[in-house]
Structure formats: C-alpha cells, structure tokens
N, C-alpha and C positions, 0 to 999 in steps of 0.2 A: 712301209712298216707302220702298222696302226697301233695306237695306244688308247687306253681309257684310264681315267684316274679321278678319284674323288677324295675329299678330306672333310673333316668336321672342324669348323672354326671355333676356337675357344674364346678368342677376343682379338680385336684389332684396335689399336690406338694410334697415336702419332708415330711417325717413323723413328722417333727417338726412344720410344718405349713400346715397340711393336710386340704384341703378345704371341704366345706360342700357338702352333697348329699341330694337330695330331692326325695321323693317317686314319681314314675310315673308308672302307670299301662301300661305295654307293650301291654296288650290285648286291652285296651282302645285306644291306639295309633296305633293299627294295625301293630305293629312291631313283628319281630321274637323274642319271649321272652326268647330264649336260650342265647341271646347275648345282650350286652349293645349297643344301637344304636349309630352309629357314633364314635366308639372308637376302637383303636388298641393298642396293646402292642408290643414294639420293643426293640431290643438291638443292637446298632451300634457296628461295629467291633472296636477293640482297636485302638486309634490314630485318629479316624475320628474327624475332627474339628467341633465345634459348627456351624460355618458358612456353612460347607459342609452338615451337617445334616439339617439345616434350608432350604438350597437350594433344597435338595432331597425332602422335604415334601411340599415345597412352591407350586409346581404345583398341589397338591391335596388340597390345602387350609388347610393343617394340622398344628396344633400348639402342640408342645410337652413340656412335663415337666418331669424332672428327679425324680426318686424315691429315696430319701435319698442319701446315699453315694454309692449306687449300680450303675451298668451301665444300669439299666432299665429305659425306658421312656414310658409314656402314651401319646398317640397321639389323640387329639380331632379333628374331621373332621367337616366341615360345615354341617348344617342340611340337605342340598340337596345332600350330598355325600353318596354313598353307601360304607359302610365299606368293604363288600365282594369284590366289584369291585376294591377298592384301594389295598386291600390285594393281589388280583391276580396280580396287577402291581408291587407291592413292594417285593413279596416273593422271587424273584430270583435276587434281587439287591445285588451285592457283598459287598456293604457298610453296610449291615445289617446281623447280625448273625441269626436273626429270626424275623418274624412278625406274629402276630396271633390276632384273634378276642378276645374280652374280654368276656369270657363266664361266665355265672352264675353257681353257684354250690350250692347244698342244704345241710343242716345239715343232718348227717347220724344217726339219731335215728329212731327206728322202731315204737315203741309204748310205752306209759307210763303204768306201772303196779302199780296202787295205793294200794299196800299192804305192810305190814311191813315185808319185807324179811330180811335175814341176810347177812352180808358181806362175803358170801361164798368164793368170789374170793381172799380174803386176805390169807385164809388158803391154797387155791389151788396153789398159786404162792410162798408160803413160806415167806410171808411178815414179820411175827413175828420173824423168825430167822434172816432175813436181818436187822430188827430193833435193834437187839442186837449190831450191828456194826454202824448203821447210820440210821437217819430218813430224810436225805436230807438237813440238815442245810447248808446254804451258797450257795445253787444253786437256780437260778431263772428260773422258768418255765413260758414262755409266753403262754397264752391261747388266741389264735386267734379265736374269736367267736362273740357271740351276746352281749357281755358285762358280767359283774359279779355283783351280788348283794353284794355291799360292806358292807352292814350292817349285813350280815349273820354272826352269832357268830362263826361258824366253818371256816369261810373264812377271816373275817376281820383282825385277828392277823397276817395273812400270806401275806397280800397284799402289793405290792410296786406300785409306780405310773405307770400308763399305758397311753393309748391314745384312742381317738375316731377317727378312720380313716374317718368316714363319716362327723362328725361335725367339725373336725379340732379343737377339744378342749379336755379337760380332763374328760368329762362326760362319765364314763364307765358303767353307769347303764344298766342293762340287759333288752333288749327290747323283747326277746323271751323266756327267761328262760333256754335255752339250754346251754349257756355259764356258768351259775352258776352251773349246774349239772356236766358239764365237768370239771370245776375247782375243784369241790369237789372230784371227782373220782381220780384226780391227787394228790391234796394236801390239803384236808380238815384237819384242825388242829388235831394233836394227843396229847394225854396226858392232855386233858382239861376236862375229865370226863363228856363229853356231846356229843350228836349227833353221827356222824360217823367219821371214820378215813380214810384219804386218804392214798395212797400207800407211798407217800413221805410227811408226815404230818408236817415236819419242813422246807420244801422247801418254797421259796417265790413264790407268784403268781403275774405275770404281766398281767393285763387285757388289751388286744388289740382288740378293737371292730372293726370287719371287716364285720359284717352282719347288715341287715336292715329288719325290719318287714313291709311287705305289708299286711294290715288287710284282704285283699281278697285272697291272694295267699300264704302267709307264710313267712318264714325266710330264706334268702339267702345271700350269699356272691358272690363276683366276683373274677376272676383271679387277677384283678388289686388291689383290696383291700387286698387280701391275700399276694400278692407280696410286697405291700407297708408295710403290717403288719410285714412280716418277716424281711424286711430291718430295720424297726423301732426296732424290738426286738434285732437284731444283733448289731445295733448301740448303744443300751442302756443296754448291758451287760447280756442279757438272754443267758443261755447255752443250754436250751431246748426250743423248740417251738412245740405246738400241734395245728393241724388244723383238726377238725372233720367235714370236708365237703367233699363229694364224688367228685371224678373226678379231683382234683387239681394236682395229680401226672402226669397227661397227658398234663399239660400246660408248654410250654417252658419258659414262664415268671416266673412261680412259681418255676420251677426247677432252674432257674438262681438265684432267690432270696434265695432258699434253699442252693445252692452252696456258695453264699455269706456268709450265716450264718455258713456253714461248714468251710469256710476259716478263720473264727474267733474262731474256736474250738467248735462250737455248733452242735447240731443235730436237725433235723426236723422230727416229726412224723405226719403221716396223716392217716385218716381212709380209708378203702378199699371200703366202700359203702354198701348199703343195698338192692341191686337189686336182690340178691339171685342167681346170674348167674356168669358164667365165663366171666370176662370183657376182652376186647381186648386191654386194656392199656398196653403199653410196659413197661418192667422193667426200673427203674432208680436208679442210685447210689447216687443221691442227697438227697433223703429222705427215711425214713423207713415207708413202707406201712403196715398197721396192719389190719388183718381180725379178726373175733370174734370166741370165743369158749364158750361152756356152761359148766355146772357143771360136765358133763361127758366127757369133753375134746373132744366134737363133734362140728362140724360146725352147728350153727343154720341155719334154712332154709333161713333166710333173708340175711345172710352175703355173700357179694360178694367175689369172689376169682379169681385167674388167675396168670399168670407168674409174674405179678408185685408185688405180695404179698411178703413182707420181713419176717414178723413175725406174730404170732397170740397171742391173749390175751383174758382173760375173758371179755365178752361184753353182757351177758344175765342176766337180773335181778340184775344190779349193783346198790346197795343202796348208795345214794349220796345226796348232798345238793340240795334244791329246792329254787327257787326265792321266797322271802317272809319269809324266816327263817325256813322253814320246811325241810322234808326229803321224799324221794321217790325212788322206784326202777325203773330203766330205762333199756331199751334194745337198742342195736345198736353198730355198729363199732365205733360210736361216743365215746363210753366209753371204748372199747378195746384199742383205740389209746392212751388216757391219762394214762391208766394203764401201758402200755408198756413204755410210755415216762417217767413216774415217777420212773420206775425201773432204767432207765438210769440215772435219777437224783440221785438216791441212790448211784449208782456206782461212779458218779463224786464226790459226797460228801465223799464217803469212801476212795477214792484215787484221790485227786485233781491233781496229777501229770500226770494222764492219759489223752491223747488227745481224741478228739471225735472219730477218726477212731478206736482207740484201744477199747474204750467203746463199739462201735457198734460191733466190732469183738467178744468181750467177751459176749456181750448180745446174739449174734447169736449162738455162740459155746456152751453156757450153756443152751439154750432153750430145752425144752422137745420135742424130735422128735416125732411128731404125723403123722399119715397117711403114705404115701410112705417114704421109707428111704431117708434121706437127704432132701434137699430143695424140696418142692413140691408146687403146685399151690393153695392148700387149706390152708395150715398152714405156708407156707414159710419155714424158718429154724426151726420152731417149736413154741410151746407155751412158753411165757416168764416164767422164773424161778428166782424170786427175790433172794431167798436164795443162789442159786448157782452162780448167776451173781455177787452179792455183794461179796461173798467169793472169786470169781475169781479176782475181781477188787482189793480187799485188798491184795491178794497174788501176784499180777502182778507187775512186774518191767518193766517200759518202756525201751525196748532194744534200745541201741543207733543205730540210722540209719546212716550208713556211706557210703551207696551206692548212688552215684550221678545219677540224671536222665539222660536220653539220649535225644538229641535234633537234629533236622535237618531241614533246610529250604527246603520246597517242591516247593515253587514258590516265586519269579521268578527264572529262571534258570541262572546259571553263564554265563556271556557274553551277556545277554539280554540288549537291548537298552530300556530305560524307560524315561517317562516324566510325568509331572502332578501327579495325585494321583495314587499310585501303590499299588495293592493288594498283600500282603505278607502272605503266609500260612506256618505254622510250625507244624511239627510232634514232639510230646514229650511224653515220657513214664517214669515210675518210679516203683520201686518194691513196694512202699507204695502208692504213689500218687503225682502228680505234683501240687504244690501250685500256681505257676505262671510262665509265660514265658515273658522275656523281649526281645524286639527287639532293637538292637544297629545298628546305622548307623554311620560309621566313628568314632566309639568309644563312641558315645552319645546314652544313652537310650532314645528312642523317644516314646515308648509306652509299656504298660504291659497288659497282658491278663491272667485272672485267671480261665477261663472255656474253656474246649475243645468244638469244634475244635478251635485251636489257630489261630486267624486271625487278621490281622493288616491292617490299611490304612496309608500308608506312603506318606507324601507330599514331593515329590522329589524336589520341588522348593526350599526346605531348604538346598539343597546341591549344590555345584558348579558343573557346567558341567564338565563331565569327569568321571573317575572311582570312584565309591562309594562302600565301603565294608559293607556288611550286615552280622550280626552275631546274632543268637538267643541263649539266655541263659535260661535254665530251672532250677527252684528251687523246692526242696521239702520242707515239713514242718520243717524238721530238719536243713534247711539252706544249704544242699548240692547243688552244682551247676554243671550243665552239659552244656558245650558249643558246639554249632554246628560248622561245618566247615564254613569257610568264603565264601560267595557268592559275587562275584564282578560283578557289573552291570555298564553299561555306561549311565550316566545321560545326556540327550540331550533336555533340555528345551529351548524354545525361549527366547532370551534376548532382552532388549530394553534399549536405552540410556536414562538416567534420568537426568534432569537439577539439578542445585544445590539443594540438598535435605535438606529441613527443616521440613519434615513431620515425626512425631514420629511414631514408630511401634505400632501396636495394640497387646496387650497381655491379655490373659484371663486364669484364673485357672478353669479348667473344673471340677476337683475333687480334694479335697472335696468341698462340698458346706457348707455354714454356718450351724452349728448345732453340734450334738454330733458325736464324732469319737471313735472308739475302735479297738483294735487289729492292724493288718497290714492294712494300708491305702495307696492306690495308689494315689499319688499326680500327676496329669496330667496337663500340661501347653501347650496352643496353642498360636502361634504368627504369625503375618503377617506384611508386610511392602510394601509401594508403590514402593520401589526399588527392591523388591524381597526378599524372605525369606532367601536366601543363605547368606546374609550379617548380619543376626541377631545373636547376642550372648545372650543367656539366662542364668539367674542365679536364683536359688531357695533358699530362706531363710526361716527358721522356728525359730520363736522367735529371729530374728536377726542374726542367725548363718547360714552361707552358707552350704547347704547340697548337692547341685548338680549344675552343669553348663554344657553348651554345645552350639553347634551352630545349627541353622536351625529353622524349623517351630514348633517343639514340643520338650518337655522334660518330662521325667517320673522319678519318684522317689518313692521307697517303704519306707514308714514311719512306723516304729514300735512304736505305741503309748503306748505300754505296759511299755516302759521305761521312759515315761514322767510323770510329776506330774499332779494331778488333777487340774481342773480349766481351764481358757481360754488360748488359744495359737494362735499365728498369723502366717499365711502362706503367704509369699509374693514372687512374681516373678517379676524380673526386666528384661526388654528387651532393648537392645541397637543395633541400626542399624550401617551400615558401616560408615555413616556420623557422628556418635556420638550422634544422637537423642535417647533419652531414654523415657521409660514409664514403669509403674508398675501396678500390680494388687494385691489386698490383700483380704484374707478371714480369718475371725476369727471363730475358732471352740472351742469346750469345751470337756473335758474328765470327 
C-alpha cells in the first residue's frame, strides 16, 4: 500500500510548546512532495552565539527555532525562497555541523491481515521465559507515531502523558490507526485476561504524535517532527523510543536527536522499511535499525535490508491492538521495531544498573544469528531473543570503566594568529564511547559538544590580545576525562578606544530553554559588550548557588540533573564588564 502526504509547517518550537501544523497537499501546490516546502534542519557547531546564527540565516530570510533542549534547529524560509538553493549555499558553512532538507517519511506497515492469528512471535523470541524475570515495569517506551487510542482497554492502563507535535497540545488521539497497533506490539497490557499481550506488558507507553493524515495521500511524518519527538521523549524520561517510519536513519537531524537521547541513557529503535530491497542508507551508531522476520526466521519479501540493519525481529502477522478497541494482525517492519524495542525495555527493567550501551551490546550478542555468520545485511546481528537477552541482563555486572578518553586539537595549529570567530576541531576517542568534549580557553570552559565530529566556534574577542591557551577535555559516560595537549595561539583582534562606559553587557542563556530537563544538561551562556567581550566576567548560578565562572564571550557548564530534586529550578547567568556594568539572564526549568 503506497501513500504520499505533505503538510505546511506553521511553526515548530520546543516540545513543550510545539506549534500547530495544518494539512496542505503538496500535489495541489505543485511542490516536491518528498520534502516540506521552505524548511531546513540545521545544527550549529558548539559555541556559536545566537547573534551569529541569526546573522548567518538573515541573508536567506530564514527564521530558526530550537527543538527542546537539543542543539537542533528548524529553519523556516520565506515563501519565495528555494530550500534546495539555500541548502546548497549553507551546507559548506563551517558554523554548521549539518544542514538538510526536511524530508517526509511513511509508516512502514505492508498490509493489514483481518484474520484472528496467534501471537506466534512471543513464543519465537522466548517472551514467556523472559516474563519470569520481568515484564518491563518502571520503563517508559515513547511511541513516535500517529497517536494512540487512549481508550483501548489493553493500552489505557499503561499510558503516561505524551504530546501532539503537530497541534502543540496534549491530544494524542490516533489519526491513522498505525500508532495504536505499534503501541500494542510493544506494551499491550499483560495479565488482564483480555486481548493481546505486548512484549513488555507492564512498561509504560508515552504517545508522541509525529504523523499527520492527509485523506488523499496517507499518513506521514517528517524528519523535523521525529527529531522534535525524540527530544521531547528524552527530556521527559523515556528510556526507549520507537519510530516505525522508513528512512529516518538517513537523516542527520534524527541521528543528532537519537544521540541526544542516548546521552541520557536511552535507546532509539527504528524500522528498516518495506521496500523489499537492499537500501543504500549507511550504518549509524545512534539508533538501532530493525528488519523483519517471519515464523520461519526468514526475511519476508517486503522487508528492506542493507548494511544499516542492526537487528531483526518478528514482523509478519503480528497480532496487536487496533484503533477503536479491537485487535488485528499486521505486517511490516513497523512491528518488528517495537518488538525489538520492548525486549530492550525488559532488559532495562530486569537490571536498571545497566546503561543503554550495555543493553544494546547484550541485545546484539544474544540475538539468534541468522543468514551469514556474524552481522549481515539481512538480519543484522540476528533475530532478537528475549529469553537470552533478559537472562544476560540479569547476570550482567556493569564493569567499572577506568580508561580515560583520548583528545587532541586538530585545528587551529599551535602558533597560529587568530581573530574574530575561530573554528576549533577536536579529535576524541574512547574504549566505550565519548560522552562529550569541552573546549577550554585560558582555563574557562567556553563550549561543549556531545556529537562527533567535535567542532566549536570560539569568539576570540572574548580573550585579550596576545597568547591564548586552548585545551580540549573529553569525557566518557563513567566520568573519566582525557585532556589534550595545550595549543597556544596568538589573538590579534582590532581594538578601539571607548569613552566612559555606562552600557551594560548583553547576556543570554542559550541552553537550557524553559521546560523540562533530565540527565546531563549542557548549560551554555553567550555574552557581548560594547567595549569588547575580553573585559566580560561571567558567573553561572543554579538555584542561587555559583556553579561556574570565567571570562570572555561564552561559558559552558555540564549540569547533572539526576542529583537535583523534582520541581522547578532557576538557572541564572550574570555578566559584568570591565567598567562594572552588570546584567543577568534567567531561565526556569523543571524536573
């Protein structure tokens, strides 16, 4: 069954205040219906100021909005602008990590089979054995889809509050029926003597509506809505996210959002697609891509495959919940993905001490190796085995990681003369994985980056003319730190005499924005002054307690919100210039 769908974006802001979207047929408008007209997705390099980003986009008439607490931005262009033409001009700009068109993606179910089948897949993956140890209690699975039928008796007991990315409200009703079926495959209630059983029947379901129904062309999501949905899920405590829409693993924006969720201990599962061909999508470490198997552990003809496939799972004839309170058997990698995702939820519930990386490692190592030995393009590491995976999770002890990452500044080179905005690139590696890289200038952390390649934008006007020392510090999830060698550069900015200074500096908290926070949060502050940023002293306070200080145009601090109480918290930055003028900025967040 083929669909096509398009919509016009009115506005996207953080997941806490997501703006409405209205349907608009791209066919009727004469647009390329593979992409949202007039919209780009970008990620600035770490440390780029809000003013610099605005200036970069101003020439194209672009207006940008940040997605939640992530580094992603959606850029809206004027109606007369060509998104492809602007993309061509921006894609090589060093201030941006990436820029891409906002592509639409379709749900990955093949066809509905209206017959009363059995839940064969539960026996195939050994779910009953896994249930002896856990049924997923305490783990939240975000279902990024078309909504969920909240009145369905097999889903209602497991629901937690979600969001509607399109409407900017809490209406999570299912506009396509697809989301209700996906949610049931993952976590339909077990032990209620009715209906069907999800793989993780005591896990919680967070509905995050990212799709919209065009009556003429079907049900689709976009890169932007999926990325926004992942950010929302990560910021609101989901440990697992499922995206049953084909092609999302090829998006740089979705990969960035998935990495954001991984940085908070979560895992993202996506469907491989139903084109029945070997896809050219490259592999990614940010999410787990799932292909489908049938009752004979064979790939159904419609399941896509390729080097990007991480795992496989049952996806043919999956008996699950239907919109309206009923049940039905469905086919598609749309259902293989939540089956695999819910096995990971069982593992997390069985051993909460395991981090996401360890859960993924065990999930892959316990999979039933099908096809060619080892990882292959059809089944990835193999078909998920819930019984073996949960057993491995229960018996696993998270080994202490004592090995520090390695870090080195690749650019600029030592002895270079610099001025204005300076591009800084860092190479970092670790035996397990790099969690973040901090850039220090003269001892002050000016920016942090959590996704490779590690790139920074340093405003050198924040340093006095002369020798400045640059150091990169890489951290892993265990807190081990590796420090690069010091690179000394010569700052040579033009200076001007300023009369008696009575102008206050300008200070802004770039991240976090007002809303929910969770896990490690990068607090980023930018400042400027009429007399030059070199004379600015910055201080960062959280709930009135000084957390970081430094000199210059920017300040960065890694805030571990796991150690704070629930409720509202105040983040404040105070800037003081050389003449003693002060100003402050405040953001209130909640946990």
